[in-house]
VEXMARVEX-972397 format. One line per 4 residues: number of its first residue (from 1); their letters; for each residue x, z, y of N, C-alpha, C. Coordinates in nm, 2 decimals. Each point is the difference from the previous one (the first is absolute). Layout:
N
NUM	a	X Z Y X Z Y X Z Y  ...
// end
This chain:
267
1	mdwi	-1.83 -3.33 -0.74 0.09 0.00 -0.12 -0.08 0.02 -0.15  0.00 -0.09 -0.09 -0.10 0.02 -0.11 0.05 0.10 -0.12  -0.10 -0.02 -0.09 0.05 0.08 -0.15 0.14 -0.03 -0.03  -0.01 -0.10 -0.04 0.15 -0.01 -0.04 0.17 0.06 0.10
5	hsii	-0.03 -0.03 0.12 0.09 0.05 0.07 -0.01 0.16 0.00  -0.16 0.05 0.04 0.08 0.22 -0.06 0.02 -0.04 -0.11  0.01 -0.05 -0.16 0.08 0.03 -0.12 0.11 -0.02 0.04  0.06 -0.12 0.04 0.14 -0.03 0.04 0.07 0.13 0.10
9	iaiv	-0.04 0.02 0.08 0.05 0.12 0.07 0.00 0.13 -0.03  -0.14 0.03 -0.10 0.00 0.10 -0.06 0.11 0.06 -0.13  0.03 -0.16 -0.06 0.11 0.02 -0.09 0.14 0.06 0.03  -0.01 -0.10 0.14 0.15 0.07 0.10 0.02 0.13 0.03
13	eglt	-0.14 0.04 0.05 -0.01 0.16 0.03 0.11 0.09 -0.17  -0.10 -0.06 -0.07 -0.03 0.09 -0.08 0.15 -0.02 -0.10  0.08 -0.11 0.00 0.12 -0.01 -0.04 0.10 0.06 0.07  -0.03 0.04 0.18 0.15 0.03 0.04 -0.05 0.15 0.11
17	eylp	-0.15 0.05 -0.08 0.01 0.11 0.10 0.10 0.12 -0.02  0.03 0.01 -0.15 0.08 0.08 -0.02 0.14 0.01 -0.03  0.04 -0.16 -0.02 0.12 -0.06 0.03 0.06 0.06 0.14  0.15 -0.03 -0.01 0.07 0.03 0.11 0.01 -0.10 0.07
21	isst	-0.11 -0.07 0.01 0.02 -0.17 0.09 -0.06 -0.03 0.11  -0.13 0.09 0.04 -0.02 -0.01 0.09 -0.19 -0.06 0.02  -0.11 0.09 -0.05 -0.12 -0.12 -0.03 -0.04 -0.06 0.18  -0.03 0.10 0.02 0.00 -0.11 0.17 0.05 -0.10 0.04
25	ahmi	0.11 -0.02 -0.04 0.07 -0.10 0.06 -0.06 -0.12 -0.12  0.04 0.02 -0.12 -0.07 -0.07 -0.12 -0.12 -0.06 0.03  -0.09 0.07 0.07 -0.16 0.00 -0.01 -0.01 -0.08 0.14  0.07 0.04 0.12 -0.01 -0.12 0.09 0.07 -0.12 -0.01
29	fttn	0.11 0.01 -0.06 0.03 -0.14 -0.02 -0.05 -0.13 -0.14  -0.08 0.08 -0.04 -0.07 -0.06 -0.13 -0.14 -0.08 0.05  -0.06 0.08 0.10 -0.09 0.05 0.07 -0.01 -0.18 0.11  0.17 -0.01 0.06 0.01 -0.12 0.09 0.06 -0.13 -0.06
33	llgv	0.06 0.03 -0.13 0.01 -0.12 -0.10 -0.09 -0.04 -0.05  -0.14 0.07 -0.01 -0.15 -0.07 -0.06 -0.02 -0.05 0.10  0.04 0.04 0.12 -0.10 -0.04 0.12 -0.16 -0.03 0.03  0.03 0.18 -0.03 -0.09 0.09 0.02 -0.05 0.07 0.18
37	sedd	-0.02 -0.03 0.04 -0.06 0.00 0.11 0.00 0.18 0.04  0.08 0.04 0.04 0.02 0.16 0.02 -0.09 0.08 0.11  -0.16 -0.05 -0.07 -0.08 0.11 0.12 -0.05 0.12 -0.05  -0.08 0.07 0.08 -0.02 0.14 -0.04 -0.01 0.05 -0.10
41	fvkm	-0.08 -0.08 -0.09 -0.03 0.04 -0.14 0.12 -0.01 -0.10  0.08 -0.08 -0.02 0.15 0.00 -0.02 0.07 0.11 0.03  0.00 0.00 0.15 0.10 0.09 -0.01 -0.08 0.14 -0.09  -0.06 0.03 0.09 -0.11 0.10 -0.11 0.05 0.01 -0.13
45	fqia	-0.04 -0.08 -0.06 -0.04 -0.04 -0.15 0.16 0.02 -0.10  0.13 -0.06 0.11 0.15 0.02 -0.04 0.04 0.16 -0.03  -0.09 0.13 0.12 0.00 0.12 -0.02 -0.07 0.08 -0.12  -0.13 -0.06 0.01 -0.10 0.09 -0.06 0.04 -0.04 -0.19
49	iqfg	0.06 -0.15 -0.06 0.00 0.02 -0.12 0.13 0.06 -0.06  0.08 0.14 0.10 0.07 0.04 -0.05 -0.10 0.13 -0.07  -0.11 0.05 0.00 -0.08 0.02 -0.07 0.03 -0.03 -0.10  -0.04 -0.13 -0.08 0.05 0.03 -0.16 0.10 0.01 -0.02
53	aila	0.14 0.05 0.07 0.15 0.01 -0.04 0.00 0.14 -0.01  -0.08 0.04 0.08 -0.03 0.15 -0.01 -0.06 0.09 -0.14  -0.12 -0.07 -0.05 -0.08 0.02 -0.10 0.10 -0.02 -0.11  0.11 -0.11 -0.03 0.10 0.04 -0.09 0.08 0.10 -0.01
57	vvvl	0.06 0.01 0.08 0.07 0.13 0.01 -0.08 0.09 -0.08  -0.13 0.05 0.06 -0.09 0.11 0.00 -0.02 -0.04 -0.18  -0.04 -0.10 -0.03 0.00 -0.01 -0.15 0.10 0.04 -0.12  0.12 -0.08 0.07 0.10 0.03 -0.10 0.05 0.09 0.00
61	yhrk	0.00 0.09 0.14 0.09 0.18 -0.03 -0.16 0.06 0.06  -0.14 0.00 -0.09 -0.09 0.08 0.02 0.05 0.15 -0.03  0.05 0.00 -0.11 0.06 0.18 -0.06 0.00 0.06 0.14  0.08 -0.07 0.12 0.07 0.07 0.11 -0.12 0.00 0.14
65	flnf	-0.04 -0.11 -0.03 -0.07 0.00 0.14 -0.15 0.08 -0.07  -0.03 0.02 -0.11 -0.18 0.05 -0.03 0.04 0.13 -0.07  0.12 0.10 0.01 0.03 0.09 0.01 -0.04 0.10 0.11  -0.10 0.03 0.01 -0.01 0.11 0.09 0.11 0.12 0.04
69	nnfr	0.00 0.06 -0.12 0.13 0.12 0.01 0.07 -0.03 0.06  0.03 -0.08 0.01 0.15 -0.06 0.01 0.00 -0.03 0.14  -0.02 0.12 0.10 0.01 0.00 0.12 0.10 0.01 0.09  0.16 -0.02 -0.06 0.11 -0.02 0.02 0.05 -0.11 0.05
73	fylk	-0.07 -0.13 -0.09 0.01 -0.16 -0.02 -0.08 -0.04 0.14  -0.16 0.09 0.03 -0.02 -0.09 0.12 0.06 0.05 0.11  0.02 0.13 -0.01 0.09 0.06 0.15 0.15 -0.10 0.06  0.01 -0.02 -0.14 0.13 -0.08 0.04 -0.04 -0.13 0.08
77	liya	-0.06 -0.04 -0.09 -0.10 -0.16 0.07 -0.06 0.04 0.17  -0.02 0.10 0.00 -0.04 0.05 0.15 0.12 0.00 0.12  0.04 0.07 -0.07 0.14 0.04 0.11 0.08 -0.16 -0.01  -0.02 -0.09 -0.08 0.07 -0.15 -0.02 -0.05 -0.09 0.05
81	vipa	-0.12 0.01 0.08 -0.08 -0.11 0.03 -0.02 0.05 0.16  0.04 0.09 0.02 -0.02 0.06 0.13 0.05 -0.11 0.11  0.12 0.00 -0.03 0.08 -0.05 0.14 0.02 -0.19 -0.01  -0.12 -0.06 -0.13 -0.04 -0.12 0.06 -0.17 -0.06 0.03
85	lilg	-0.03 0.12 -0.01 -0.15 0.03 0.04 0.00 0.00 0.21  0.10 0.11 0.02 0.04 0.01 0.14 0.06 -0.12 0.05  0.12 -0.03 -0.06 0.03 -0.13 0.09 -0.04 -0.15 -0.07  -0.07 0.01 -0.06 -0.10 -0.15 0.00 -0.07 0.04 0.11
89	ylfn	-0.08 0.06 0.03 -0.11 0.04 0.08 0.06 -0.03 0.11  0.14 0.04 0.07 0.05 0.00 0.10 0.04 -0.19 0.06  0.04 -0.02 -0.12 0.08 -0.17 0.01 -0.14 -0.06 -0.06  -0.10 -0.02 -0.06 -0.05 -0.14 -0.07 -0.02 -0.07 0.07
93	dkie	-0.02 0.00 0.17 -0.04 -0.11 0.08 0.15 -0.08 0.00  0.12 0.07 0.00 0.13 -0.11 0.01 0.05 -0.07 -0.16  -0.07 0.11 -0.08 0.04 -0.06 -0.15 -0.11 -0.11 0.01  -0.07 -0.03 -0.01 -0.14 -0.12 0.02 0.07 -0.14 0.07
97	avle	0.08 0.05 0.13 0.08 -0.08 0.04 0.08 -0.09 -0.08  0.06 0.08 -0.04 0.13 -0.05 -0.09 -0.08 -0.12 -0.12  -0.03 0.06 -0.06 -0.07 -0.06 -0.06 -0.06 -0.17 -0.01  0.00 -0.03 0.12 -0.05 -0.13 0.04 0.10 -0.10 0.06
101	rpvp	0.15 0.09 -0.07 0.13 -0.10 -0.02 0.11 0.03 -0.09  -0.05 -0.08 -0.06 0.10 -0.08 -0.13 0.14 0.01 -0.02  0.10 -0.02 0.12 0.12 0.01 0.00 0.00 0.11 0.00  -0.01 0.12 0.05 0.08 0.14 0.04 -0.04 0.07 -0.17
105	iaiv	-0.10 -0.04 -0.07 -0.05 0.07 -0.12 0.13 -0.08 -0.12  -0.02 -0.13 0.05 0.12 -0.06 -0.14 0.12 0.03 0.04  0.08 0.06 0.12 0.08 0.08 0.00 0.05 0.12 -0.03  -0.12 0.07 0.03 -0.01 0.15 -0.08 0.02 -0.06 -0.16
109	lvlg	-0.06 -0.08 -0.03 -0.01 -0.03 -0.18 0.12 0.02 -0.03  0.13 -0.05 0.10 0.12 -0.03 -0.06 0.09 0.11 -0.02  -0.03 0.06 0.13 0.08 0.13 0.03 0.01 0.12 -0.09  -0.18 0.00 -0.08 -0.06 0.06 -0.11 0.08 0.00 -0.10
113	glvl	0.05 -0.12 -0.01 0.04 -0.03 -0.16 0.15 0.00 -0.01  0.04 -0.03 0.13 0.15 0.06 -0.02 0.04 0.16 0.00  -0.14 0.08 0.07 0.05 0.11 -0.07 0.00 0.06 -0.12  -0.17 -0.05 -0.03 0.03 0.03 -0.20 0.11 -0.05 -0.08
117	lfid	0.05 -0.13 0.05 0.13 -0.04 -0.10 0.10 0.12 -0.01  -0.03 0.15 0.07 0.14 0.05 0.03 -0.08 0.18 -0.04  -0.13 -0.02 -0.04 -0.03 0.15 0.03 -0.01 0.06 -0.13  0.04 -0.12 -0.09 0.02 0.12 -0.15 0.14 0.07 0.00
121	ryfq	0.08 -0.08 0.07 0.16 0.01 0.00 0.00 0.16 0.08  -0.10 -0.02 0.13 0.07 0.09 0.08 -0.10 0.19 -0.05  -0.09 -0.03 -0.09 -0.09 0.08 -0.06 0.02 0.03 -0.18  0.13 0.05 -0.04 0.03 -0.01 -0.13 -0.03 0.15 -0.05
125	npki	-0.02 0.12 0.06 -0.02 0.11 -0.07 -0.10 0.12 0.04  -0.13 -0.08 -0.05 -0.12 0.02 -0.02 0.02 0.18 -0.02  -0.11 0.08 0.07 0.00 0.13 -0.04 -0.17 0.04 -0.03  -0.06 -0.08 0.00 -0.16 0.01 -0.01 -0.02 -0.12 -0.07
129	lseq	-0.10 0.08 -0.07 -0.04 -0.15 -0.15 -0.16 -0.02 0.02  -0.06 0.10 0.04 -0.13 0.05 0.01 -0.09 0.00 0.14  -0.09 0.00 0.02 -0.06 0.00 0.12 -0.04 0.16 0.01  -0.01 0.06 -0.14 -0.06 0.16 0.04 0.12 0.06 0.08
133	eisn	0.15 -0.04 -0.03 0.11 0.05 0.04 0.05 0.01 0.20  -0.13 -0.15 0.05 0.05 0.00 0.16 -0.10 0.11 0.04  0.08 0.05 0.12 0.00 0.09 0.06 -0.13 -0.06 0.13  -0.07 0.09 0.07 -0.11 -0.06 0.12 0.12 -0.06 0.09
137	kqav	0.10 0.07 0.00 0.08 -0.03 0.13 0.03 -0.13 -0.04  0.08 -0.03 -0.12 0.00 -0.16 -0.04 -0.09 -0.08 -0.01  -0.11 0.06 -0.04 -0.10 -0.15 0.05 -0.02 -0.01 0.15  -0.02 0.12 0.07 -0.01 -0.07 0.12 0.11 -0.11 0.07
141	iigf	0.14 0.01 -0.05 0.10 -0.07 0.05 -0.02 -0.14 -0.09  -0.07 -0.01 -0.13 0.03 -0.13 -0.05 -0.17 -0.07 0.12  -0.08 0.08 0.03 -0.09 -0.04 0.05 0.00 -0.06 0.17  0.12 0.04 0.08 0.10 -0.05 0.08 0.03 -0.12 -0.04
145	wqcl	0.09 -0.06 -0.11 0.06 -0.07 -0.02 -0.10 -0.10 -0.02  -0.14 0.00 -0.05 -0.09 -0.06 -0.06 -0.05 -0.08 0.14  0.00 0.09 0.12 -0.02 -0.07 0.13 0.12 -0.11 0.06  0.08 -0.03 -0.12 0.09 -0.14 0.05 -0.05 -0.07 -0.01
149	ammp	-0.12 -0.02 -0.07 -0.08 -0.10 -0.06 -0.12 -0.03 0.09  -0.01 0.03 0.14 -0.07 -0.01 0.11 -0.01 -0.12 0.03  0.18 -0.09 -0.01 0.01 -0.09 0.07 0.00 -0.13 -0.15  -0.10 -0.09 0.01 -0.04 -0.09 -0.13 0.13 -0.07 -0.04
153	gtsr	0.00 -0.03 -0.12 0.14 -0.08 -0.06 0.07 0.15 -0.08  0.00 0.13 0.07 0.08 0.12 0.00 -0.04 0.01 -0.17  -0.11 0.03 -0.07 -0.09 0.04 -0.15 -0.01 0.13 0.06  -0.12 0.10 -0.05 0.03 0.11 -0.01 0.04 0.02 -0.10
157	saas	-0.05 -0.09 -0.11 0.08 0.11 -0.12 0.18 0.01 -0.01  0.03 -0.09 0.07 0.20 -0.02 -0.03 -0.03 0.11 0.11  -0.05 0.04 0.10 0.09 0.13 0.09 -0.09 0.09 -0.07  -0.05 0.02 -0.08 -0.06 0.16 -0.02 0.10 0.03 -0.14
161	iigg	0.04 -0.13 -0.03 0.06 0.01 -0.17 0.19 0.07 0.09  0.03 -0.08 0.08 0.10 0.02 0.04 0.01 0.15 0.04  -0.09 0.03 0.07 -0.05 0.11 0.01 0.00 0.11 -0.06  0.00 -0.01 -0.09 -0.03 0.08 -0.13 0.11 0.01 -0.08
165	mqqg	0.10 -0.11 0.02 0.14 0.02 -0.04 0.06 0.04 0.05  0.00 0.04 0.14 0.09 0.05 0.11 0.02 0.11 -0.03  -0.15 0.11 -0.04 -0.05 0.11 -0.06 0.05 0.08 -0.08  0.04 -0.12 -0.09 0.07 0.04 -0.12 -0.07 -0.06 -0.14
169	lsrk	-0.10 -0.06 0.01 -0.10 -0.04 -0.12 0.01 -0.10 -0.06  0.00 0.02 -0.15 0.07 -0.18 -0.07 -0.07 -0.11 0.05  0.00 -0.11 -0.04 -0.06 -0.09 0.04 -0.15 -0.01 -0.07  0.00 0.01 -0.14 -0.13 0.02 -0.04 -0.10 0.13 0.10
173	aaae	0.06 0.14 0.04 -0.08 0.04 0.07 0.00 0.00 0.13  0.11 -0.09 0.04 -0.08 -0.04 0.16 -0.08 -0.11 -0.01  0.00 -0.08 -0.09 -0.11 -0.09 0.00 -0.09 0.01 -0.01  -0.02 0.13 -0.12 -0.17 0.05 -0.01 -0.08 0.10 0.10
177	fsff	0.09 0.10 0.08 -0.05 0.06 0.10 -0.04 -0.11 0.13  0.12 -0.16 0.00 -0.09 -0.03 0.08 -0.17 -0.12 -0.03  0.05 0.02 -0.14 -0.17 -0.08 -0.02 -0.10 0.12 0.08  0.07 0.11 -0.10 -0.16 0.13 0.06 0.02 -0.02 0.15
181	lavp	0.12 0.03 0.04 -0.02 -0.02 0.18 -0.10 -0.15 0.11  0.00 -0.07 -0.09 -0.11 -0.13 0.00 -0.13 0.06 0.00  -0.07 0.08 -0.10 -0.10 0.00 -0.03 -0.07 0.05 0.17  0.05 0.13 0.07 -0.08 0.05 0.12 0.07 -0.08 0.10
185	tmav	0.09 -0.06 -0.03 0.05 -0.12 0.16 -0.08 -0.11 -0.01  -0.01 -0.01 -0.09 -0.10 -0.15 -0.02 -0.16 0.01 0.02  -0.01 0.13 -0.04 -0.12 0.05 0.00 -0.08 -0.02 0.14  0.08 0.07 0.08 -0.02 0.03 0.12 -0.02 -0.16 0.06
189	atay	0.09 -0.02 0.01 0.02 -0.16 0.04 -0.08 -0.08 0.00  -0.06 0.02 -0.16 -0.11 -0.10 -0.04 -0.13 0.06 0.07  -0.04 0.12 0.02 -0.12 0.04 0.02 -0.02 -0.01 0.18  0.13 0.03 0.05 0.02 -0.04 0.19 -0.08 -0.16 0.00
193	svfl	0.07 -0.11 -0.11 0.02 -0.10 0.03 -0.16 -0.10 -0.02  -0.07 0.08 -0.07 -0.15 -0.02 -0.05 -0.09 0.10 0.10  0.03 0.11 -0.04 -0.10 0.07 0.09 -0.03 0.03 0.15  0.15 0.02 0.07 0.05 0.03 0.11 0.02 -0.13 0.13
197	kkwg	0.08 -0.06 -0.06 0.07 -0.07 0.11 -0.10 -0.14 0.00  -0.03 -0.02 0.10 -0.03 -0.10 0.09 0.07 -0.12 0.00  -0.01 -0.14 -0.05 0.07 -0.07 0.01 -0.02 -0.12 0.11  0.07 -0.05 0.03 0.01 -0.13 0.10 -0.11 0.00 0.09
201	esgl	-0.05 -0.10 0.09 -0.07 0.02 0.08 -0.11 0.04 0.00  -0.05 -0.02 -0.15 -0.16 0.00 -0.02 -0.04 0.21 0.00  0.15 0.04 -0.06 -0.05 0.14 0.02 -0.08 0.03 -0.11  0.07 -0.10 -0.14 -0.11 0.05 -0.14 0.10 0.10 -0.08
205	rgye	-0.06 0.07 -0.04 0.11 0.13 -0.07 -0.05 -0.10 -0.16  0.11 0.07 -0.11 0.06 -0.06 -0.09 -0.16 -0.03 -0.04  -0.07 0.07 -0.06 -0.13 0.01 -0.05 -0.05 -0.08 -0.05  -0.02 -0.05 0.20 -0.10 -0.07 0.03 0.04 -0.18 -0.06
209	litq	0.17 -0.01 0.08 0.06 -0.12 -0.05 -0.07 -0.08 -0.16  0.05 0.15 -0.09 -0.01 0.01 -0.12 -0.16 -0.10 -0.04  -0.09 0.07 0.07 -0.18 0.01 -0.04 -0.01 -0.14 0.07  0.03 -0.06 0.13 -0.01 -0.10 0.08 -0.01 -0.14 -0.10
213	ssqh	0.02 0.01 -0.08 -0.04 -0.16 -0.17 0.05 0.04 -0.08  -0.07 -0.07 -0.08 -0.01 0.01 -0.14 0.15 0.00 -0.04  0.10 -0.11 0.04 0.13 -0.04 -0.06 0.08 0.07 0.06  -0.04 0.13 0.09 0.07 0.08 0.00 0.01 0.14 -0.06
217	wysf	-0.08 0.01 -0.01 -0.08 0.10 -0.13 0.10 -0.02 -0.13  -0.05 -0.11 -0.08 0.02 -0.09 -0.08 0.21 0.03 0.02  0.07 -0.07 0.13 0.11 0.00 -0.03 0.06 0.15 -0.01  -0.07 0.09 0.08 0.05 0.17 0.00 0.01 0.05 -0.12
221	cign	-0.15 -0.03 -0.06 0.05 0.03 -0.14 0.09 -0.06 -0.13  -0.02 -0.12 0.03 0.12 -0.07 -0.14 0.09 0.05 0.07  0.04 0.04 0.13 0.17 -0.01 0.04 0.03 0.18 -0.05  -0.07 0.08 -0.03 0.02 0.14 0.02 0.02 -0.04 -0.21
225	lvaf	-0.09 -0.04 -0.02 0.01 0.03 -0.16 0.12 -0.11 -0.09  0.09 -0.08 0.06 0.08 -0.08 0.02 0.10 0.09 0.02  0.05 0.05 0.11 0.09 0.07 0.06 0.00 0.15 -0.09  -0.14 0.00 -0.03 0.05 0.18 -0.11 0.06 -0.03 -0.14
229	vvam	-0.01 -0.14 -0.08 0.02 -0.05 -0.14 0.14 -0.04 0.01  0.05 -0.06 0.11 0.16 -0.06 0.00 0.07 0.10 0.06  -0.08 0.10 0.06 0.11 0.09 0.05 0.01 0.15 -0.14  -0.08 0.02 -0.08 0.04 0.07 -0.11 0.11 -0.07 -0.06
233	laik	-0.01 -0.16 -0.02 0.13 -0.05 -0.07 0.09 0.02 0.09  0.03 -0.01 0.12 0.11 -0.02 0.08 0.09 0.13 -0.04  -0.11 0.12 -0.02 0.09 0.13 0.03 0.04 0.01 -0.10  -0.03 0.00 -0.14 0.04 0.00 -0.11 0.18 -0.09 0.00
237	lfig	-0.07 -0.15 -0.01 0.15 -0.08 0.04 0.09 0.11 0.10  -0.03 0.00 0.10 0.11 0.11 0.10 0.10 0.06 0.01  -0.10 0.11 -0.10 0.10 0.10 -0.08 0.05 0.03 -0.08  -0.02 -0.13 -0.09 0.12 -0.06 -0.15 0.09 -0.04 0.07
241	miqk	-0.03 -0.13 0.13 0.15 -0.04 0.08 0.09 0.09 0.03  -0.09 0.12 0.09 0.11 0.06 0.09 0.08 0.08 -0.07  -0.06 0.06 -0.18 0.07 0.02 -0.07 0.11 -0.02 -0.05  0.01 -0.13 -0.04 0.07 -0.08 -0.06 0.14 -0.07 0.10
245	fgfk	-0.08 -0.02 0.11 0.08 -0.12 0.08 0.03 0.08 0.11  -0.07 0.06 0.07 0.01 0.08 0.14 -0.04 -0.11 0.13  0.03 -0.02 0.09 -0.09 -0.06 0.09 0.07 -0.12 0.08  0.11 -0.01 -0.04 0.07 -0.13 0.01 -0.04 -0.13 0.00
249	fwgw	-0.12 -0.02 -0.12 -0.10 -0.11 -0.04 -0.04 -0.02 0.15  -0.06 0.10 0.02 -0.09 -0.03 0.17 0.02 -0.01 0.09  0.15 0.07 0.00 0.08 -0.05 0.16 0.06 -0.14 0.02  -0.05 -0.04 -0.09 0.09 -0.18 -0.05 -0.14 -0.11 0.00
253	yrii	-0.12 0.06 -0.05 -0.11 -0.05 0.06 -0.05 0.00 0.13  0.05 0.12 0.10 -0.09 0.01 0.08 0.11 -0.09 0.11  0.11 0.01 -0.02 0.10 -0.05 0.08 -0.01 -0.21 -0.06  -0.09 0.00 -0.11 -0.03 -0.14 0.02 -0.06 -0.07 0.04
257	vgal	-0.15 0.08 -0.03 -0.11 0.02 0.10 0.01 0.00 0.16  0.05 0.07 0.02 0.01 0.03 0.13 0.10 -0.10 0.07  0.07 -0.08 -0.05 0.07 -0.11 0.07 -0.07 -0.14 -0.05  -0.06 0.00 -0.08 -0.12 -0.13 -0.04 -0.10 0.02 0.16
261	llay	-0.07 0.12 0.00 -0.03 0.00 0.12 0.00 -0.01 0.11  0.14 0.03 0.00 0.11 -0.01 0.16 -0.05 -0.14 0.05  0.05 -0.07 -0.14 0.07 -0.15 0.03 -0.13 -0.08 0.03  -0.16 0.06 -0.06 -0.10 -0.09 -0.01 -0.07 0.03 0.13
265	ytl	0.05 0.09 0.08 -0.11 0.03 0.10 0.11 -0.01 0.13  0.16 -0.05 -0.03 0.07 -0.02 0.13 0.02 -0.10 -0.01  0.03 -0.12 -0.14 0.06 -0.15 0.01 -0.09 -0.06 0.06
// end
């Protein structure tokens, strides 16, 4: 993978991480369509560039994340992220096995799109308009909804937003809490992939793969920078779009993209 490939994949990550369309699926298919060989570094890179997307949320919502007197905010995130940490640890190997099979991921894209077509109609009377009104119990329930995204193609953003709306949150409040929850969730996943996980037959950890060559180091740094900038723009765009148009647009997008990918990989 050269630096141009890393920029393209990072743009895809930044655009899709906080949209309900599955960043994992888009990066896998982009990598495949670019003809990039999915070696250990590429697999690790697709997780590690989430760090840039994480920083985008922290910067945009810095008043919340850097307000250390707001203990209840941090406590909600801790409660909400626990289900993903436990289930992610238990099913990590099975999840990786699915990542190598594009057809199931494309099918999940289509099925998730069908759900988004009707989600606005189903949840029409929100009672919670801001993160401050979310209880610890509701945070945990949203955290369990987020776990549905362990199936690649589901979308962590879509699962947690739907979970939030099921708990009575408005579209904007559900989307923003999904952004907040992404920070600890992806921070743990990124740290694990870079510092703890041993990749492939070589048994190298992520940071060893990054420092293995100057090309890897440049790709890692450029990828995170691009993901950061693009995610900043995508978050602002998404909030505006869901307030005006809801989720139907993203539902049709998933259905069309999923159908095209199914045709590409099966015909």
